NUTORKE-980207 format. One line per field, with one value per residue (C-alpha): residue number from 1; chain; x, y, z. Coordinates in steps of 0.02 Angstrom, whole numbers, plus 32768, in hexadecimal, padded with zeros to 4 digits. Layout:
NUTORKE-980207
k	c(NUM / ...)
c	c(A / ...)
c1	c(X / ...)
c2	c(Y / ...)
c3	c(Z / ...)
***
This chain:
NUTORKE-980207
k	c(1 / 2 / 3 / 4 / 5 / 6 / 7 / 8 / 9 / 10 / 11 / 12 / 13 / 14 / 15 / 16 / 17 / 18 / 19 / 20 / 21 / 22 / 23 / 24 / 25 / 26 / 27 / 28 / 29 / 30 / 31 / 32 / 33 / 34 / 35 / 36 / 37 / 38 / 39 / 40 / 41 / 42 / 43 / 44 / 45 / 46 / 47 / 48 / 49 / 50 / 51 / 52 / 53 / 54 / 55 / 56 / 57 / 58 / 59 / 60 / 61 / 62 / 63 / 64 / 65 / 66 / 67 / 68 / 69 / 70 / 71 / 72 / 73 / 74 / 75 / 76 / 77 / 78 / 79 / 80 / 81 / 82 / 83 / 84 / 85 / 86 / 87 / 88 / 89 / 90 / 91 / 92 / 93 / 94 / 95 / 96 / 97 / 98 / 99 / 100 / 101 / 102 / 103 / 104 / 105 / 106 / 107 / 108 / 109 / 110 / 111 / 112 / 113 / 114 / 115 / 116 / 117 / 118 / 119 / 120 / 121 / 122 / 123 / 124 / 125 / 126 / 127 / 128 / 129 / 130 / 131 / 132 / 133 / 134 / 135 / 136 / 137 / 138 / 139 / 140 / 141 / 142 / 143 / 144 / 145 / 146 / 147 / 148 / 149 / 150 / 151 / 152 / 153 / 154 / 155 / 156 / 157 / 158 / 159 / 160 / 161 / 162 / 163 / 164 / 165 / 166 / 167 / 168 / 169 / 170 / 171 / 172 / 173 / 174 / 175 / 176 / 177 / 178 / 179 / 180 / 181 / 182 / 183 / 184 / 185 / 186 / 187 / 188 / 189 / 190 / 191 / 192 / 193 / 194 / 195 / 196 / 197 / 198 / 199 / 200 / 201 / 202 / 203 / 204 / 205 / 206 / 207 / 208 / 209 / 210 / 211 / 212 / 213 / 214 / 215 / 216 / 217 / 218 / 219 / 220 / 221 / 222 / 223 / 224 / 225 / 226 / 227 / 228 / 229 / 230 / 231 / 232 / 233 / 234 / 235 / 236 / 237 / 238 / 239 / 240 / 241 / 242 / 243 / 244 / 245 / 246 / 247 / 248 / 249 / 250 / 251 / 252 / 253 / 254 / 255 / 256 / 257 / 258 / 259 / 260 / 261 / 262 / 263 / 264 / 265 / 266 / 267 / 268 / 269 / 270 / 271 / 272 / 273 / 274 / 275 / 276 / 277 / 278 / 279 / 280 / 281 / 282 / 283 / 284 / 285 / 286 / 287 / 288 / 289 / 290 / 291 / 292 / 293 / 294 / 295 / 296 / 297 / 298 / 299 / 300 / 301 / 302 / 303 / 304 / 305 / 306 / 307 / 308 / 309 / 310 / 311 / 312 / 313 / 314 / 315 / 316 / 317 / 318 / 319 / 320 / 321 / 322 / 323 / 324 / 325 / 326 / 327 / 328 / 329 / 330 / 331 / 332 / 333 / 334 / 335 / 336 / 337 / 338 / 339 / 340 / 341 / 342 / 343 / 344 / 345 / 346 / 347 / 348 / 349 / 350 / 351 / 352 / 353 / 354 / 355 / 356 / 357 / 358 / 359 / 360 / 361 / 362 / 363 / 364 / 365 / 366 / 367 / 368 / 369 / 370 / 371 / 372 / 373 / 374 / 375 / 376 / 377 / 378 / 379 / 380 / 381 / 382 / 383 / 384 / 385 / 386 / 387 / 388 / 389 / 390 / 391 / 392 / 393 / 394 / 395 / 396 / 397 / 398 / 399 / 400 / 401 / 402 / 403 / 404 / 405 / 406 / 407 / 408 / 409 / 410 / 411 / 412 / 413 / 414 / 415 / 416 / 417 / 418 / 419 / 420 / 421 / 422 / 423 / 424 / 425 / 426 / 427 / 428 / 429 / 430)
c	c(A / A / A / A / A / A / A / A / A / A / A / A / A / A / A / A / A / A / A / A / A / A / A / A / A / A / A / A / A / A / A / A / A / A / A / A / A / A / A / A / A / A / A / A / A / A / A / A / A / A / A / A / A / A / A / A / A / A / A / A / A / A / A / A / A / A / A / A / A / A / A / A / A / A / A / A / A / A / A / A / A / A / A / A / A / A / A / A / A / A / A / A / A / A / A / A / A / A / A / A / A / A / A / A / A / A / A / A / A / A / A / A / A / A / A / A / A / A / A / A / A / A / A / A / A / A / A / A / A / A / A / A / A / A / A / A / A / A / A / A / A / A / A / A / A / A / A / A / A / A / A / A / A / A / A / A / A / A / A / A / A / A / A / A / A / A / A / A / A / A / A / A / A / A / A / A / A / A / A / A / A / A / A / A / A / A / A / A / A / A / A / A / A / A / A / A / A / A / A / A / A / A / A / A / A / A / A / A / A / A / A / A / A / A / A / A / A / A / A / A / A / A / A / A / A / A / A / A / A / A / A / A / A / A / A / A / A / A / A / A / A / A / A / A / A / A / A / A / A / A / A / A / A / A / A / A / A / A / A / A / A / A / A / A / A / A / A / A / A / A / A / A / A / A / A / A / A / A / A / A / A / A / A / A / A / A / A / A / A / A / A / A / A / A / A / A / A / A / A / A / A / A / A / A / A / A / A / A / A / A / A / A / A / A / A / A / A / A / A / A / A / A / A / A / A / A / A / A / A / A / A / A / A / A / A / A / A / A / A / A / A / A / A / A / A / A / A / A / A / A / A / A / A / A / A / A / A / A / A / A / A / A / A / A / A / A / A / A / A / A / A / A / A / A / A / A / A / A / A / A / A / A / A / A / A / A / A / A / A / A / A / A / A / A / A / A / A / A / A / A / A / A / A / A / A / A / A / A / A / A / A / A / A / A / A / A / A / A / A / A / A / A / A / A / A / A / A / A / A / A)
c1	c(7979 / 79E5 / 7A2E / 7ADD / 7AC1 / 7B7D / 7BC5 / 7C13 / 7CE2 / 7D06 / 7CE4 / 7D0B / 7C65 / 7C5A / 7C2C / 7C98 / 7C81 / 7CC3 / 7D77 / 7D6E / 7DE4 / 7D93 / 7D31 / 7D0F / 7C6A / 7C70 / 7C35 / 7CD9 / 7D6C / 7DA2 / 7E45 / 7ED6 / 7EE0 / 7E36 / 7E39 / 7ED7 / 7E67 / 7EC1 / 7E74 / 7E92 / 7F2A / 7FD1 / 8062 / 8069 / 7FB3 / 7F9A / 7EF9 / 7F17 / 7EDF / 7E55 / 7EA8 / 7E4D / 7E6D / 7E33 / 7EA8 / 7F44 / 7F13 / 7EF2 / 7F9F / 7FD4 / 7F81 / 7FD7 / 807D / 806C / 803D / 80D7 / 814B / 8119 / 810F / 81D3 / 81F4 / 81A8 / 8230 / 82B2 / 8279 / 82B6 / 8238 / 819F / 80F3 / 80CB / 8012 / 805D / 80DF / 8051 / 7FE1 / 8068 / 8088 / 7FE8 / 803D / 8089 / 7FE0 / 7FDF / 802D / 7F85 / 7F30 / 7FA7 / 7F80 / 7EB9 / 7EE0 / 7F52 / 7EC6 / 7E49 / 7EA1 / 7EF1 / 7E32 / 7E11 / 7E90 / 7E72 / 7DC1 / 7DD8 / 7E70 / 7E18 / 7E14 / 7EB9 / 7F0A / 7F9D / 7F53 / 7FA4 / 8050 / 802F / 7FF3 / 80A3 / 80FA / 80B0 / 80C1 / 816A / 81A4 / 8133 / 8199 / 8247 / 82A8 / 828D / 828C / 832E / 836E / 8355 / 83B5 / 8445 / 8438 / 8421 / 84AB / 8523 / 84F6 / 84D8 / 8439 / 83F2 / 838E / 8413 / 839E / 8350 / 83F1 / 8466 / 84E7 / 84FA / 84A6 / 84CA / 84D4 / 8444 / 83DA / 83F8 / 83DA / 8332 / 82FF / 8332 / 82C2 / 8230 / 8234 / 827C / 81CB / 81DF / 826B / 8267 / 831C / 82FE / 8259 / 82A5 / 8356 / 8388 / 8314 / 82C9 / 8206 / 8226 / 81B7 / 8125 / 817B / 8180 / 80BE / 808D / 80EC / 809A / 7FF8 / 801D / 805A / 7FAA / 7F41 / 7F05 / 7ECB / 7E69 / 7E28 / 7DD2 / 7D9E / 7D57 / 7CD9 / 7C63 / 7C53 / 7C14 / 7CC1 / 7D15 / 7CCD / 7CF7 / 7DB1 / 7DBB / 7D75 / 7DE7 / 7E8A / 7E6A / 7E55 / 7EDF / 7F60 / 7F2C / 7F51 / 7FF4 / 803B / 800E / 8055 / 80EC / 810F / 80F9 / 8165 / 81F8 / 81F9 / 8284 / 82FA / 82E2 / 8317 / 8377 / 8399 / 833A / 829B / 8264 / 827A / 820F / 8180 / 8192 / 819D / 80F2 / 80A8 / 80E3 / 80E2 / 806F / 7FED / 7FD3 / 7FAA / 7F44 / 7E99 / 7ECA / 7EE4 / 7E35 / 7DDC / 7E14 / 7DBA / 7D1E / 7D2B / 7D38 / 7C9D / 7C3B / 7C8F / 7C6E / 7BA4 / 7BC1 / 7BDB / 7B80 / 7B22 / 7AE8 / 7B30 / 7A9A / 7A84 / 7A7F / 7B31 / 7B70 / 7B23 / 7B64 / 7C13 / 7C1A / 7BD0 / 7C5E / 7CED / 7CA1 / 7CA4 / 7D5C / 7D8F / 7D1D / 7D7A / 7E1C / 7DFB / 7DC7 / 7E4A / 7ED0 / 7E7B / 7E69 / 7F22 / 7F2B / 7EE6 / 7F6C / 7F06 / 7EA7 / 7EB6 / 7ED9 / 7F78 / 7FC8 / 804B / 7FF6 / 7F4B / 7F90 / 7F50 / 7EA1 / 7EDD / 7F1B / 7E69 / 7E17 / 7E75 / 7E58 / 7D9F / 7DA0 / 7E1A / 7D9B / 7D16 / 7D71 / 7DA6 / 7CED / 7CC7 / 7D31 / 7D04 / 7C53 / 7C88 / 7D3D / 7D46 / 7DC4 / 7E16 / 7E64 / 7E56 / 7EBD / 7F55 / 7FD3 / 7F92 / 7F6F / 803D / 8064 / 8009 / 8059 / 80FF / 80D6 / 812C / 81D1 / 81A7 / 8194 / 8239 / 8295 / 8261 / 82D6 / 8364 / 832F / 8309 / 83B4 / 8407 / 83A8 / 83DB / 8464 / 83E2 / 838D / 843D / 8447 / 839A / 83AC / 8452 / 842C / 8380 / 831C / 82A7 / 8215 / 820D / 816A / 81A7 / 8236 / 81BE / 8166 / 81F4 / 8260 / 81B2 / 819B / 824C / 8257 / 81A8 / 81EE / 829F / 8235 / 81BF / 825F / 82D2 / 8228 / 81F4 / 82B1 / 82A6 / 81EE / 8218 / 82CD / 82A0 / 81E2 / 8198 / 8220 / 8207 / 8149 / 816F / 81E7 / 8150 / 80EC / 8155 / 8193 / 80D9 / 80C5 / 8158 / 811F / 806C / 80B6 / 8122 / 808A / 802E / 80D4 / 80D0 / 8019)
c2	c(7C85 / 7C3C / 7CA5 / 7C83 / 7CAC / 7CCD / 7D5E / 7DDC / 7DC7 / 7E7C / 7EC6 / 7E7B / 7E76 / 7E57 / 7D9B / 7D0D / 7CE5 / 7D9A / 7D3D / 7CBD / 7CB4 / 7D0C / 7C91 / 7C19 / 7BF8 / 7C0F / 7B5D / 7B17 / 7B83 / 7BE1 / 7C3C / 7BCC / 7C36 / 7C00 / 7B56 / 7B33 / 7B7E / 7C31 / 7CD3 / 7D2A / 7D92 / 7DA6 / 7D68 / 7E2A / 7E35 / 7E9D / 7E70 / 7E1C / 7E80 / 7E28 / 7DFA / 7E10 / 7D90 / 7E0C / 7E9F / 7E33 / 7DFE / 7EA0 / 7ED7 / 7E36 / 7E8E / 7F30 / 7EEE / 7E78 / 7F0F / 7F84 / 7EF8 / 7ED2 / 7F88 / 7F98 / 7EFB / 7F48 / 7FDB / 7F64 / 7F17 / 7F6C / 7F71 / 7F48 / 7F60 / 8012 / 7FC9 / 7F53 / 7FCD / 804E / 7FCB / 7F9B / 8054 / 8056 / 7FCE / 8060 / 8080 / 7FFB / 8070 / 80C9 / 801C / 8010 / 80B3 / 8098 / 7FF9 / 8054 / 80CC / 8031 / 7FC4 / 805F / 8095 / 7FDE / 7FCA / 806D / 8063 / 7F9A / 7FE2 / 8087 / 8051 / 8046 / 80BB / 80EC / 80E3 / 8178 / 8137 / 808B / 80B2 / 810E / 808D / 8004 / 805D / 809B / 7FE8 / 7FA5 / 8006 / 8060 / 7FAC / 7F78 / 8021 / 804B / 7F99 / 7FDC / 808A / 8019 / 7F9A / 8017 / 8082 / 8000 / 7FB4 / 8057 / 803C / 80D9 / 812F / 81AE / 8212 / 8253 / 827E / 82BE / 82F3 / 825C / 8231 / 829B / 8270 / 8309 / 829F / 81F1 / 8245 / 8291 / 81EC / 818B / 820E / 8201 / 82A7 / 828C / 82AE / 836B / 8391 / 8359 / 8302 / 82B5 / 8263 / 81CB / 81D0 / 815A / 80C5 / 80B0 / 80B7 / 8120 / 81AB / 8136 / 8114 / 81CE / 81E1 / 814C / 8198 / 823B / 81F9 / 8197 / 823B / 8292 / 81EF / 8204 / 82AE / 827F / 81DA / 824A / 82D9 / 8285 / 8224 / 821F / 8211 / 82C4 / 8304 / 8285 / 82BF / 837E / 8365 / 82ED / 8391 / 83FD / 8399 / 836A / 8431 / 8453 / 83E3 / 840E / 84CC / 84A8 / 844A / 84CA / 8552 / 84EC / 84B6 / 856D / 85BB / 852D / 84FD / 8590 / 8547 / 848D / 8460 / 83E1 / 834C / 8396 / 838D / 82F0 / 82F5 / 8388 / 832E / 829E / 82FC / 8357 / 82A6 / 8248 / 82C8 / 82C3 / 834B / 82DD / 8236 / 8281 / 826E / 81B8 / 8193 / 81FB / 817D / 80F4 / 814A / 814A / 809F / 8072 / 80B9 / 8052 / 7FAC / 7FD3 / 7FDE / 7F25 / 7EF1 / 7E69 / 7E48 / 7DB4 / 7D86 / 7D84 / 7D7A / 7E3F / 7E48 / 7DC3 / 7E31 / 7ED9 / 7E8D / 7E59 / 7F0C / 7F57 / 7EFA / 7F1C / 7FC6 / 7FC7 / 7F69 / 7FEC / 8085 / 803B / 8014 / 80C4 / 8111 / 80A3 / 80D0 / 8185 / 81BE / 819D / 8243 / 82BB / 834D / 82F0 / 8357 / 82C1 / 8299 / 8353 / 8344 / 83DB / 8385 / 82CB / 82B7 / 82AA / 821E / 81CD / 81E4 / 81A1 / 80FC / 810E / 8107 / 8070 / 800C / 8049 / 7FED / 7F4E / 7F48 / 7F4B / 7ED9 / 7E5E / 7E85 / 7E4E / 7DB7 / 7D75 / 7D4C / 7CB3 / 7D10 / 7D9E / 7D45 / 7CA7 / 7C62 / 7C97 / 7D5C / 7D51 / 7D15 / 7D9A / 7E20 / 7DEC / 7DFD / 7E9E / 7F1D / 7EAE / 7E93 / 7F5A / 7F75 / 7EE4 / 7ED7 / 7F6D / 7F06 / 7E7B / 7EB6 / 7F07 / 7E65 / 7E13 / 7E87 / 7E04 / 7D6F / 7DF6 / 7E0C / 7D46 / 7D2B / 7DB8 / 7D6C / 7C9B / 7C9E / 7CF7 / 7D27 / 7DBA / 7E45 / 7E19 / 7D5A / 7DAF / 7E13 / 7D7F / 7D19 / 7DAB / 7DC7 / 7D1A / 7D07 / 7DB8 / 7D93 / 7CE7 / 7D40 / 7DCF / 7D5B / 7CF9 / 7D92 / 7DDD / 7D3D / 7D44 / 7E05 / 7DF2 / 7D6C / 7DBF / 7E65 / 7E8C / 7E1D / 7E30 / 7EEF / 7ED3 / 7E60 / 7EE2 / 7F73 / 7EF7 / 7ECE / 7F7F / 7FAA / 7F27 / 7F62 / 8019 / 7FE9 / 7F62 / 8000 / 8063 / 7FE9 / 7FD1 / 8094 / 808F)
c3	c(7F52 / 7FD2 / 8057 / 80B5 / 816A / 8175 / 81CB / 815D / 8180 / 8143 / 81FA / 8299 / 8313 / 83BF / 83B7 / 83B1 / 82FA / 82C7 / 82F7 / 8279 / 81E7 / 8146 / 80DB / 8156 / 81B5 / 826A / 828A / 8239 / 8266 / 82FB / 8327 / 834E / 8406 / 8422 / 83ED / 8474 / 84FB / 84E4 / 84EB / 843E / 848A / 8466 / 84E0 / 850B / 8542 / 84A8 / 844A / 83A7 / 8311 / 8295 / 81FE / 814D / 80CF / 803F / 8083 / 8070 / 7FD5 / 7F8D / 7FD1 / 7F68 / 7ED1 / 7EED / 7F0A / 7E6A / 7DF2 / 7E2B / 7E14 / 7D69 / 7D40 / 7D6B / 7D11 / 7C6D / 7C91 / 7C7A / 7BD0 / 7B48 / 7A97 / 7AFE / 7A92 / 7AB4 / 7AE9 / 7B63 / 7BA8 / 7BB2 / 7C04 / 7C98 / 7CB8 / 7D10 / 7D97 / 7DEB / 7E28 / 7E9A / 7F17 / 7F27 / 7F49 / 7FDA / 800E / 8006 / 8075 / 80E9 / 811A / 8120 / 8194 / 81FF / 8224 / 824A / 82C5 / 8311 / 8333 / 8374 / 83EF / 841E / 84DC / 84EE / 8570 / 8519 / 845E / 8415 / 845D / 842B / 8374 / 8363 / 8393 / 833F / 82A4 / 82B2 / 82D0 / 823D / 81CF / 8204 / 821D / 815D / 8118 / 817C / 8136 / 808E / 8097 / 80DB / 803B / 7FB6 / 7FE8 / 8008 / 7F57 / 7F17 / 7EB9 / 7EE0 / 7E5E / 7E27 / 7DAA / 7E64 / 7EA2 / 7E0B / 7E7C / 7EE3 / 7F8F / 8018 / 80D4 / 80DC / 8061 / 80D0 / 8162 / 812B / 80FB / 8199 / 81EC / 8161 / 813D / 807D / 8027 / 8034 / 7FBF / 7F0C / 7F18 / 7FB8 / 7F92 / 7F3B / 7F31 / 7FB5 / 7FC0 / 7F17 / 7F35 / 7FC7 / 7FA4 / 7FCC / 808E / 80A0 / 8073 / 80E2 / 8179 / 815A / 8154 / 81F5 / 8240 / 822D / 8232 / 82ED / 82D2 / 8237 / 826C / 82FC / 82A1 / 8201 / 8264 / 81DB / 8119 / 8113 / 8161 / 80F5 / 804F / 807F / 80AF / 8009 / 7F9C / 8004 / 7FF2 / 7F3B / 7F0B / 7F86 / 7F35 / 7E81 / 7EAF / 7F0D / 7E83 / 7E01 / 7E66 / 7E89 / 7DDC / 7DA9 / 7E28 / 7E1C / 7D59 / 7D34 / 7DAF / 7D91 / 7CEB / 7C83 / 7CFA / 7D88 / 7D2B / 7D56 / 7E0D / 7E0A / 7DB0 / 7E1E / 7EB4 / 7E91 / 7E63 / 7EFB / 7F92 / 8010 / 7FE1 / 7F38 / 7F9F / 8028 / 7FB6 / 7FA2 / 805C / 8078 / 8002 / 8077 / 80FE / 8090 / 806C / 812F / 8147 / 80CF / 8104 / 81B8 / 817B / 8158 / 8214 / 8234 / 818D / 813A / 809B / 802A / 7F5F / 7F65 / 7FAB / 7F2E / 7EA6 / 7EFA / 7F0A / 7E47 / 7E27 / 7E8B / 7E39 / 7D99 / 7DB3 / 7DF3 / 7D3F / 7CD7 / 7D32 / 7D31 / 7C6D / 7C53 / 7C96 / 7C43 / 7B98 / 7BC9 / 7BD9 / 7B25 / 7B20 / 7B29 / 7B5C / 7BDF / 7C79 / 7CFD / 7CAD / 7CBF / 7D51 / 7DAB / 7DBA / 7DCF / 7E78 / 7E16 / 7DC0 / 7E5D / 7EB0 / 7E14 / 7E22 / 7EEF / 7EC4 / 7E5D / 7ECE / 7F65 / 7EFD / 7EE6 / 7FA4 / 7FD4 / 7F4A / 7F96 / 8047 / 8008 / 7FC4 / 7FBC / 7F02 / 7EEB / 7E65 / 7EDD / 7F76 / 7F75 / 7FC2 / 7F5F / 7F51 / 8010 / 8038 / 7FAE / 801B / 80B5 / 8087 / 800D / 807A / 8066 / 7FB1 / 7F94 / 7FE0 / 7FA1 / 7EE8 / 7E99 / 7EE2 / 7E93 / 7DF0 / 7DF7 / 7E0D / 7D88 / 7CFB / 7CDA / 7CBD / 7C4C / 7BE6 / 7BE5 / 7BA0 / 7B0E / 7AE0 / 7AEC / 7AB9 / 7A2B / 7A99 / 7A72 / 7AE7 / 7B19 / 7B38 / 7B9B / 7BFA / 7C3E / 7C55 / 7CB0 / 7D04 / 7D54 / 7D82 / 7DD9 / 7E40 / 7E75 / 7EBB / 7F07 / 7F64 / 7FA1 / 7FDB / 8028 / 8090 / 80C9 / 80F6 / 8133 / 81B8 / 81E4 / 81E9 / 81EA / 825B / 82DD / 82D3 / 82F2 / 837F / 83C5 / 83BB / 8426 / 84B6 / 84C3 / 84D1 / 8552 / 85B2 / 85B7 / 85FA / 8680 / 86B0 / 86C4 / 8725 / 8797 / 87BD / 87DC)
***
């Protein structure tokens, strides 16, 4: 039996080897800053956060399945089984949420000694999300690509203002009306709002499990009550906004984030551990278990009376997928399998937020390309889906690369500079 004496890359430790890139030996790789003789800090003086390749790769997987799901909606006459399979790509958003909770906790605890930790947390989060999302508000209102089914009377200034302020997640015709997919940004920002409290209070797994149980029961009861109360006044064209609203709003998504909290505590236990054959076996079991749970959920939804698929209890379905995703993340934290953790998937993960905001625009522009395929080539629906999906993915990567470097990165840099300026100002006053 061979034992690989390699520090596990899932969690940073206090020694110098923890700063190595994932998947490299400490003896053969160091951060570029250390190679050049500089400390591992940004120019602003802010400590550089540790980067995890397996997390980037899983973000890449999340955006990939989301794009394929939305591509399938553009292809008429797809076989039912393929359409049903693609439909589960929408749960890639829940994978984003699990990873968000995990990475925020990693960052929160690594920066807990900051003097203005709370202020810096909100500045980083705001300038990480807002610039690109606000760009999306301008883009989709200028091009008229907002999803009209969620705003049957048209987009109002109240909807735009609520979306700008990230408050659009609290009303059915606001939640997804201005920016396609904007409901997930509303849920994410609500999570940011309460995260510092959760991070302090949910300090152990018993508390997290209690909070998870309470949040699941609360979301089921609340959705049940609201659907009974609101159904009589939400008929016809308003039925879809109501059902989607109860699926998407923050109370239905909170249990998913809390499963990310549980995942953090499991991964934290790996700090400083060596990679052994047993860990490789555990990793394989976790990845296999994630695949089995996902397959079961996909097959089970063919049963129309399954409790998980009803609108009132969709939070249970979200939580079930989150458990599968947590197993996958844990397995790849143990052993970054090349099938999932590779350069392409990592890059896709780096630009995943831009890809999420941009891909709706890309798909709308590609409808003409799809029409061209259908008119000039005798392609089957499945072949059309494959061609359309590949071209859409490449186009999304191209556009997302531009917005990532042009909007996302400058926003992140602005957050660092702003924090450095405020810290310097405090030091000057002292």
